[in-house]
N, C-alpha and C positions, 0 to 999 in steps of 0.2 A: 504493500500500500504506500504509494508515493505521496509526499507532502510538497506543497508549494508555499514557501514563505515569501510574503510580499511586504516590503518596506517602502513607505512614501516619506518624502522629505521636502522641506522648503527652508533654506537658510538656517540650518541647525547642524553645522558641520561637526561640532564636538559630540552632540547627541547621536548623530548618524554613525560616527566612528565607533562609539560604544556599542550601538546596536549591531553593526556589521560584525564586529569582533566576537560578540556573543553568539552569533550565528555560525560563522565560518570555523569557530573553534569547537564545534560540537563533535562528540565521538560518533554519533549517529550520522550517516552520510546519505541516506536514501531520500534526499530532498533536492528541490531546485530553489535557487534564491533569485528573487526579482526585486530590483530597486527602481522606483519611479521618482525622479527628482523634478521639481517644478521650476526648472530654470534658475537654480540658486546662484547667488553672486558672492557667497561668503566663503568659498573654498570647499563646498560640499562635493563638487565634481572631482576635485583633486583627491578627496577622501575615497570616493568611489573608485577612481582609477588606481589608487594605491592598493585596494583590495580586490581589483577586478578578477584576479585568478580564482576567487572564491564565489564570484557572482555569475550566474548563468545568463542573465539579461539585465541591462540597465539602460535608462534613457534620461536625458535632462532636457526638458522642453516645457513651455508654458502649459498650465492646465487651468481649469475653471474652479478648482476647489479640492478639498480633501477627498470627496467621494468620486469625483471625476478621475483623480489619480488612482484611487483604489480600483475603480472599474477598469482602468487601463491595465493594471496588474492582473486582474482576473482574466482579461482577454488573452494575455500572454501565458497564463498558467496552464500547465498540463497535468498537475498532480490530482490525486483523488480527493484530497482535502486542502483547504487554504487556511493559512495562519497569517493574520495581519499584525505585524510587529512594527509600529511606527517609529520614526527616528526619536531616540531618547529612551525608548523602552528596551529592555534586554531580557534574554533568557536567563533563568535563575542560575544555572550551572552548566558546565560543559557536557554533562550527562543528561540534561533535561529531556531532550528529544528521545534519547534511548529509553529513559524511564517511562516517558509517556507511551511510546509504542509497545514497550513490554507489557504495560497495563492494558492498552487497547486491544492487543492481539489475543487477550484472554477473555474478552467480553463480547457481547452481541453487538454487531455493527449498528451505528446510529447516524443520523443526519448531521448532528452537531455534538461534539464532545466539548465539555466546558469544565473549567476548574475554578477554585476560589480566586478572588482578585487580591493581589498584594500591591499596595502603593509604595512609592519610593520613600515615603516617610515612615514605613513600617506598619501602617494600618492594614489590617486584613478584613476583607468583606467575605463572609461565608455565604455561599450559595447553596440552597437546599438540594438534596439528592433528587427529589421529585419536583422539578421546576413547574410552577403553575403560572398561568397568565396573571393572576392576582399579584403574585410576587414580582413578575417581570414589569408590570405597570409601575411599581414603586421603586424597584432597584434593578436597573438594566445590567445585562451581562457586558463584559468588555471583550471586544474582538481580539485583544492581545492575549486572552486566555481561552480562546475558542477555536477549535478545528472544525471548519465548516465544509461540508461536502460541496465540491465545486459545481456539480450539476444542478444544485438548488438555484444558483444564479441564472442558469439558462432555462430552467423550468418555470421559475416563479418571478424572475426579474432581478436586475442588478440593483446596486444601491441607488437610492433616489437622489439625484444630483441637484434637485431644487432645494434640498435641505443642506445646511452648512455644518451642523454639529451632531444631529440626532438621527442620521439615516441608518446607522448600524442598529440602533435601538428599534427603529421602525421595522427593519429587516427581521430581527429576532421575533418581534411581536407578530408580524405577518406569518412567520414560519410556525409559531406555536399556536396562534389563534385561528388563522384561516386555513393553513395547509396541514395542520396536525403533524408536523415533522417530529421525529424522535430525537429528544435531547437526552444525553447521558452524562452524568456527573462523574469526573475522574478525580482520584485522590491526589495525583501528582500535580503540583502547582507548576504552571508553565513559565510565567514571566513576571517582571516587575514593571508596574505602570508608572510612567513619569508624570507626577502630579503637576509639573510646571508646564505641561503641554496645553495646547489650546482646548483640547477636548475635556479637560478637567474643570474648566471654569464655569460657574453658574452665573449667567448674565440674564438681563431681560430678554435678549434675543434667544437665549437658550430656552427660557420658559415659554416664549412664544412658539418656538419650534416644537416643544413638547406637546403643546395644545394642538398644533397642526398634526402631529403624529397620531394623537388620540383620535382626532377627527378622521384622519385617513384610514386608520386600521379598524376602528370600531363603528364607523359610519353612523347608522341610525341610533345606536346606543349613545354615541356622543352627542347627537342632535337632541336627544331627550335630556341629557345632562345640561346642555347649553340652555334649553328652554327653562328648566327648573332654576338654574342659577341666574338666568336673566330676570326671572320673576323675583327671586330673592334680592337681586340687585336693587330693584325698585322698592320692595317692601322694607328692606333694611336701610334704604338710602345709602348703600355702601359706595365707596369711591373706587374700590378695586375688586376684581374678581380673581381670587387666588386659584392657582392650579391645584392646590391641595383639596379645595372643595370639589373640583371636577373629579379628582382622583377618588375621593370617598364615594361619590355617587357612582362612578364607573365601576368600582370594585363591587358595590352592591348589585348593580345590574349584571355584571359578569357572573356573579354567583347565582343570580336568578336565572340567567340565560343557561348556564351549565346545568342547573337543576332540571329545567324543562327539556333541554335538548337531549339529556341523558334518558329521558322517558320515551314514550311512544311517538311515532311520527305525527299522530293527531294532536298530541299535547304540544309538540314542537311547533306545529302549524298555528296552534292557538297562541303560542308565545310570540310568533312573528306578527300575528294580527294585533296582539297586545302592544307590541313595539310601535306599530303604526298608529294605533289609537292614542298611545301616550304622546307620540310626537305631534299628532294632530291637536291634541289637547294643549300641549305646550305652545304650539303656534297660535292657537286661539287666545290663550292667556297673555302671551307676550304682545299680541297685536293690540290689546287694550292700552298698554303703556307705550309701545313702540310704534311711532308714527312714520317709520321709514317706508319707502315704496317697496312692496313685496313683489319679487320676481320668481317665477316657477318654470322649470324645464320638465316637460312630460313627453314620454316616448322619444327621448332625444339620443339614446344610446351613448356612445363615447364621443360624440361631436363636441369639440372644445367650446365650453360656455363663454370663456373670456372674450372670444372673438365677437360675440353678440352683445356682451355686456359693455364693452369699451365705448361704443357710441352713446349708450344710455348713460354711462357714467358722466360723460362730458355734458350731456343735456341736464342732468341733475345738478352737477357742480355749478353750472351757470345760473341755476335757480335756487341754489343753497339747499338742495334736497340731498338726502342720502338714501341708500337702498339696502336690502338684504335678500338673500336667496332662501326661499322656503320650499317645502316639498308637497304640502297638501292644502293648506288653508288659504282660500280666498285671495289669490294673487291679483295685483293690479295689472301686471304684465305677464302674459302666459305664452311661453314658447312651446311649439309642438314640432315633432318630426314624424317619420313614418314607422317607428319601431313600436307599434301598438295600434289600437283600434281608433277609428275616426270619431267614434261616439264621445270620446273624451274632449275632443274639440267642440263638438256641438253642445255638450253639457256644461262646459266651462262658463262661469258667469263673469269672467274677466272682461273689463272694458277694452283691453288691448290684447288681441290675439295675433301672434306672429307664427307663421308656418315656414319651415325650411326643409327642403329635400335635396340631398345630393344624389338620390337614387332615381331610377327611371320609373316613375309612378305610372307611366303610360303602358308599362309591361303588365298585361293582364294575368300572366302566369304567376307573377310575384305578388301583385297588389289587387287583382280582381276588380279593378276600377274604383276602389275605395277612395283613392286620392285624386280622382279625375279632376283635371283643371287646376291642380295644385291647391285645391281647397279655397280658391279665391272667393267663393260664395259664402264662406263661413269664417273668414279671418279678416283682421284689419290690414295685414300685410302678408304677402306670400313671396317666398324667395326660392328659386330653383334654376335648373340649367336650361329649361325650355325657352322658346321664343314665343311668349304669349302677349296678347294685346289686352291688357286689363290695367285699370288705373292703380289698383292696389297690388300690382305684381312688378317684380324686378328680377331680371336674369342675373343669377349669382351662382356660378358653377362650383362644384365641390373642391376642385383643385386649388382655388384661392385660399382655402383654409389651411392648406398644407405648407405653403411657402411664404405667406404674407400676413401682415396684420392690418386691421382696418385703419390704423393711423400712420401707415407707411408713407414716407415722403418719396418723391421721385428718385432722389439719391439712394435711398434705402432699397427701393425696388431694383434700381440699376445694379447695386452691389449684389443683391440676391440672384439676379439673372446671370451676373458674371461668374457666380459660383458653379453654374451649370457647365462652364467651359474648362473645368479643371481637367488636367491630363492624368489618366491612370494607366498603369501597365496592364495591358490586356493579355491574360495568359490562357483564357478559356473561350470556347466558341459561343454558346448560346444557352440562355436559361429561360424557363417558364415558371413563374411563381404564381400559383393559383390554388384555390381550395375546391373549386368545382368547375364544371363545364356544362351548365344546363342548356346553353344555346347550341353546343356542339362545335362551335367555331374553333375553339382551342385545340380540340383533338385533330381537326383537319389541318391546322397550321403545323402542329407538332409532327404529324405523320409525314408531311411534305419536307419540313426542315430536317428531320431525322435522317433523311436519305443522303444529306450532305455530310453530317457528323452527328454524334450523340448530343442530345439536348438534356441538360440537367434540370430536374424538377424537384425542388426541395420542400414543397408544401404538399398538402393532402392529395391534390390532383396529380396523378401519374408519378407519385413519390418514388424517386430513385436516388436521392442525394440528401444526406443528413447534416451537411455543413452549415446551412443557414441557422439552424437551431443550436448545434453543438459548438461551432466555432465563431459565429457572428451574433449570437444572442438574439436571433430573429430581427437583426438590423438589416432590412432589405436593401437600403441605400448603399451600405458598405459591402454587402454580399455581391451586389450587381457590378461593383466597380471592376471586377476581374473579367467580366464578359464583354465580348464585342457586340453581341446582339441580345435583345430581350424581346420575347414574344409577349405582347401586351394588348390584345384586343379588348374592346369593351364587352361587358356582360350581355348587353343587348343594344339594339339600334333604335334611336329616336332623335328627332331634330334637336340639335344643340347638346346632346348628351356626351359630355367629356368629363371623365373622372381624373383621379390623380395618377392613374397608371402610366399614361403617356409622359407626364412630367417626371415621374419617378425614374423612368428609363433614361431620359435625357439628363437628369440630375446626376446619375451615376456614369455618364459618359457612354451609354449604350446606344446603338442604333435601334430604334424601335421598329419591330415588325408588327404592324398595326392594322386594325379593322374597326371602323366605327361608323358614325352617321355621315362622314364626309372625308374626302381626301385632304381637305383643308379645314381641320376640325375647329381651330380657334383662329379665325381670320385676323390678320394684322398683329398676331401675337407669336404663334409658332411658325417657323419657316417650314412649309410643307415639303420642301425638297430634302429635308433631313429625315423624313419618314419613309419607310419601305411599306408600301400599301399591299395588303393581301386581298386578292380577288380570287375567290374560290373557283370561278369559271375560267380563269386564265392565269395559271401559276408559273408558266414557263419563264416569262420575263423576270419575275421576282426571284426564282430559283437561280437563274444565271447571274443576277446582280449579287445575291448573297454569296455565291461561290467565288465570284471575282473579288468581292470585298474581303472574304475570309482568307483567300490564298495569295492575294496580291497586296503586300504591305504598302507599297507606294500608292496604289489606288485607294486603299483604305484610309491612309493618312490624308490624302487629297480630299476625300469625301468628308472626313471629320473636321476639316478646316472651314467648312461652310458654317455660317452663323446658325445657331439653334433657333434664334428668335428674330423677328422682323425689326426693322428700325423703329417702327411705331409701337413696339411692345410695351415700353415703359409708360408712355402716355396712355395707352389703352388700359393697362392694368390700374394705373393711378385713377383714371376716370371711373373705372368699375368700383374701386374701393370708395371713392368720394361719393358716388351715387348711392352706394350701400349705406354709408354713414348718414347722408342727408335724408334718405328715405326712411331710415330707422328713426331718426330724430324728429322728423316731420310727423310720422305716424304716432309716436308717443305723445307729442305735444297736442295733436288734434284729438286723440282719444281720451286723454287724461285731464286736459286743461280745465274743463268745466267743473270737474269734481275734485280731483286731487291737487292739481296745480293752480287752482284758482287764486288770483291775487299775486302770483309770482311774476318775474320778468321773463318766463318762458313764453 
């Protein structure tokens, strides 16, 4: 069982030297050592070079934070387990790893092996043998004393890089609470934790992150907590809301949750309903005191909410209003999409209903006509890919959400488009990344292209390649960078239907083999000459072109020198984003001004 030890560092040369020496002097040698430095300027690189013979891989380059650096290390790791030993921390003795593996080899395998935590000031934190969520909420494990199965990161997700200090705590909570991973306590203590490091400091930012983690991991349980505490805030006229209060309520709800979930499925279902009712009650109670604008997202799937909230935020700021996102109770602004029944749109009493679909609602196989006309008859504003002539409709295709923000300037858009022209070393022929082929078009393209050379399929459809998940952590953009071609037809054909697939292909420097509603799918934005169009009635010309591009490097490089986008692309995208913002703001002002926003400068 091989171990990957990962050390991250930024301008801590003396601490790094201590850490490295504790690793390379181990009597146990069945491990690889990876050092990720964040472009230090204090002599850390010299320390790494001095010990380079004992380091399997190292790099010194800018990163975006602690967890970005740790994720870099994970992607380079090849061991069965990962141990994160940050600069300043050190293994207790030269026989530590030998002692650890002597113990592990005699016990049942686990997803995470953990030991007690010893601080550099001599303080010892004892972790129980049977680790519970209740304990982990109050006292997090330290990654310096945990051996984590590497595949967990690929199966459940890497460290959350949006967090600055608490992402490892969030990871452990997810593993124990959501994924029911097996944690095993070992008697052998692993390392000494440097209490002078940034991770040991309790700051307001740290407390704020802790609350974010609770909200992320426990979802509706934390919403119930927030509701009760918000009520208490007004009743007690308190000035601050302590994390400790949230923790007490959370522990009670976790115990309640575990009690019900351990019973029958019917009882568990009852508890889930109980959760919803509690949350609904909390939202009613807080609405009495809280006069913020309530926003709700229903049937929205994983579509990013922030993109739609940003224009609203600007509108409210100009009128000195604020908002909050609710789940159930009487929203003022109600967003809908296609991941549920249309009756929720009809039954909503919200004054401002906004519908968005990045999917082809004209496809009767998928949607059975439920969302015909993009719901323009039932909402205040409808957004979609289609070209519809309705006063309350705006064309806003899905791909805009992937690469742009609603407040992007022309310079920002230009910089984003320039990222599409990065040059990657192309070592493989062609890939098809898809989960299904309900229309049958992907199978036809695959069969034709496979006559030239094998096509790699790393997703559920025609699965023959496991590297997307195992080596690239399901990062499609990075995975595709190694391929010359990418088969990326749309799921179905409808006027204006252009999803992210074509843009993903170009972003990774692939030549798209495409089929959609038009050979010029986004006029004045994408250069149609960069697309290889698949016509199932006449494939000979396409096959000859692919063969030539694949076998003739000079011809391939000449083809790739073409611009991916039209000269008008920046202006066109900017206009689309501006129209989206203006339409959103206008709709909100018109629907809410008589009731909610009356008397304001909106």
